[in-house]
Residue, then its C-alpha position, 0 to 999 in steps of 0.5 A: x273701634x270696631x276692630x276692637x269690638x270684633x276682636x272682643x265679641x266672644x270675650x264681651x259676650x261672657x266677661x264681667x263688664x269692665x268697659x267704658x265708652x271713650x269718645x265723650x262723657x255722657x250722663x243720662x243719655x236718652x236716645x230715640x230708639x229707647x223709651x227708657x232713659x239710659x244712664x251712661x258716661x262716655x270719655x275721651x272726646x277730642x273736642x280740641x280737634x280743628x274739624x269741630x271748628x270746620x278746619x281740615x288740614x289747616x283750611x277752613x272748609x265750613x263754619x265753626x259748628x262746635x256748639x251745634x255738635x254739643x247741642x246734638x249731643x245734649x239733645x239725646x241726653x249727654x250731660x258731661x264731656x271729658x276732653x282729651x289732652x294729647x300733649x302739653x298745648x293740647x292739654x292747655x286747650x282742653x282745659x281752657x275749653x273745659x272751663x267754658x262749660x259746666x258739662x266739660x272736664x279734661x285730661x292732662x298728658x302726652x299721647x304716645x305719638x307725640x312723646x318726642x315733644x318731651x325731648x325738644x327742649x327740657x324733658x323735666x320741665x315739660x313733665x313739670x308743666x303737665x304736673x302743674x296744669x293737672x295739680x292746679x286745676x283739679x275739679x276740671x282735670x279728672x285724669x292723666x293722659x292720654x298716655x301709653x304706647x302706639x306701635x302702629x304709628x312709629x313714624x310719628x314717635x320712635x318706640x324707645x321714646x314712647x316707652x320712656x315717656x309712657x313710664x315717666x307719666x306715672x309720676x303725674x298720676x302718682x303725685x296728683x292721685x288722678x286716674x289714667x286715660x291710657x292708650x294701647x295699640x299694637x303694643x300689648x306685651x310692652x304695655x302690660x310690662x310697664x303697667x305691672x311695674x307701675x300699677x301701684x303708682x296710679x289709682x286706676x284707669x281705662x285702656x283706650x284704643x285697645x286692639x288686642x285679643x280677649x286674653x290681652x284684655x283679661x290681663x288688663x282687667x286682672x290689673x283692675x283696669x277698664x277697657x275703652x271703646x270708640x273715639x270721636x271724631x275719628x272712629x265712627x261705625x261704618x256700614x262695612x263694620x260687623x257691628x253696624x247691623x245692630x244699630x237702631x239709631x241714626x242721625x241726619x247726615x250729609x257728605x258735604x257740610x250742611x247746617x243742622x246735620x252730622x257730617x259723613x266720616x266725622x264721628x260725634x258725641x251723639x253717636x255714642x248711643x250706637x256703640x251702646x246698641x252694638x254692645x248690648x246686642x253682642x252681649x245680649x243684654x238690656x241696653x238700660x242695664x248695660x248703660x247703667x253698668x257703664x255709667x257706674x264704671x265711669x263714676x267709679x274711675x273718674x268721678x269717685x266723689x259724685 
């Protein structure tokens, strides 16, 4: 995430704000570093990741603390969470979790590093199951994705497979009329080419995990797309990151799990306030005004009926 921020610092300082927080969805965040009530939404949290259940590489390391993670976020003002679907099963799990809480929403799609799943059985059937899951659960499912290209991790899924099934998933957006939650890493030229060919097939979307130049970001914004920042539980702000000097809000954190504390190296929804602090400092903007802009961006893309 900070790699994105560092690459875009000069761009963010002067560009129109076509940016959203990606990592969870929060509305009306009130952080301890601000007296004012901050309105924002933050998208794409991976709450289905086993680490939020205390499981790491298949081993139970500590007790399930998902509800504590949610509560910490709620305590700083988080109101809504948009849970990412990374493949068919993950999309089902995300939807199931979304159905347990009025604050939760989800996405349906297949991440670029997992697109080989289309070809393990019947690609058309896999796509149809994704479509039915999204179409039959509108209201809870608010976007198609996470889909796109990731050429940094070709060891998980070959380039040609990613290209084929990224383009294929525009069928989901076209039929459901849902926006897209997109992924672009080390693949800007190919991503932009596919987006240009298919832009009229989707109502809009946000490009999450973006790591390109300011010129690349401008090209995406010219397509009326948004740029997403951050990604719980993996992309937290570290002391070595350039933006860390702008952080004002911290949370009790332990290297080893302890009840009532954040866990070192596990990013949580409550940390989204730190991204706002960094962005407002880089852009030299009032945090409240910037948060309201980001909030309105997210409403426009993913919750147009609100």
